[in-house]
C-alpha positions in Angstrom: 2.9 10.7 21.9 6.1 13.5 21.5 4.0 17.0 20.4 6.2 16.7 17.8 5.0 14.0 16.4 1.4 14.7 16.1 2.0 16.3 12.9 3.0 14.2 9.7 6.6 13.9 8.3 4.4 13.1 4.9 0.4 12.3 3.9 1.0 10.3 0.9 -1.9 9.8 -1.6 -3.2 6.2 -3.5 -6.8 4.7 -4.2 -8.2 7.9 -3.6 -7.2 8.0 0.1 -4.6 9.7 2.1 -2.3 8.1 4.7 -0.5 10.4 6.8 3.5 8.8 7.7 4.4 9.9 10.9 8.7 9.4 12.2 9.3 7.2 14.6 12.2 7.4 16.8 14.3 4.3 17.5 16.5 4.3 20.5 19.3 1.5 19.8 20.1 3.6 16.4 19.3 7.1 17.8 17.9 8.4 14.8 14.2 8.5 13.0 12.5 7.0 10.2 9.5 7.0 8.5 6.8 4.5 10.0 4.5 3.7 6.5 1.3 1.8 6.9 2.2 -2.1 7.4 -0.9 -3.7 5.2 0.4 -7.2 5.8 -0.4 -6.9 9.4 -3.4 -4.1 8.8 -4.6 -4.8 5.1 -6.9 -1.3 4.1 -9.1 -1.7 0.9 -10.2 0.6 -1.8 -13.9 0.9 -2.4 -13.2 -1.7 -5.3 -12.3 -4.2 -2.6 -8.9 -3.9 -4.4 -5.6 -4.1 -1.2 -3.3 -1.0 -1.0 0.0 -2.1 -0.7 3.3 -0.2 0.0 6.5 -1.0 -2.3 8.2 -2.9 -0.3 6.1 -5.4 0.9 7.1 -9.2 -0.4 5.6 -10.0 -3.4 2.8 -12.3 -3.2 2.1 -15.6 -5.4 0.1 -13.3 -8.0 3.2 -11.3 -8.8 4.1 -10.2 -12.1 6.8 -9.1 -13.9 6.9 -5.2 -14.4 8.0 -5.8 -18.2 7.4 -8.7 -19.8 11.5 -9.9 -20.2 12.5 -9.6 -16.3 11.9 -12.0 -13.8 9.2 -11.7 -11.3 10.1 -9.2 -8.7 10.9 -9.8 -4.6 8.6 -7.1 -3.6 5.3 -5.3 -4.5 6.8 -2.4 -5.9 8.3 -4.3 -9.0 5.7 -6.1 -9.5 3.3 -5.3 -13.0 -0.1 -5.1 -10.7 1.5 -2.5 -8.4 -0.6 0.7 -9.7 1.1 4.0 -8.3 -1.3 7.0 -8.9 0.9 9.7 -8.8 4.8 9.1 -9.7 7.0 5.8 -10.7 8.1 6.5 -7.4 5.0 6.4 -5.0 5.3 4.3 -1.9 2.0 3.4 -1.7 0.0 2.6 -4.2 -2.9 -0.2 -5.0 -2.8 -3.4 -5.7 -4.9 -4.3 -9.4 -4.5 -8.3 -9.4 -8.3 -9.8 -9.4 -7.2 -12.8 -7.2 -6.7 -10.4 -4.7 -9.7 -8.7 -4.9 -12.6 -8.4 -2.0 -15.2 -8.8 -4.6 -17.5 -10.7 -2.2 -17.5 -7.4 -0.1 -18.1 -5.0 -2.9 -20.9 -7.1 -3.9 -22.5 -6.9 -0.1 -22.0 -2.9 -0.1 -24.0 -3.0 -3.3 -26.7 -5.1 -2.8 -26.8 -3.2 1.0 -27.4 0.0 -1.1 -30.1 -1.1 -3.6 
């Protein structure tokens, strides 16, 4: 790894977690771009079992419009389930849809602590 890339480009916060974003270099385009976490390839969850998502992820079958008069969105950022913690422009959020929540793991974690 290039020594310049050891420091994050920025750190995004969501669901009580911090996600460092590093710049990656594309040789074909001869430019750098921020590499956000790929939650579709490597899912991560909040302590309550809710999945993290990026605003640009393709919407899932459970998506709902952000407002009743709007059509279903094409990405998570436009979904009514997508919770942004700090600003309306946050790129990482938490999916609040109960259909995607990992309920079993939350229950089993509670059982282990009791």
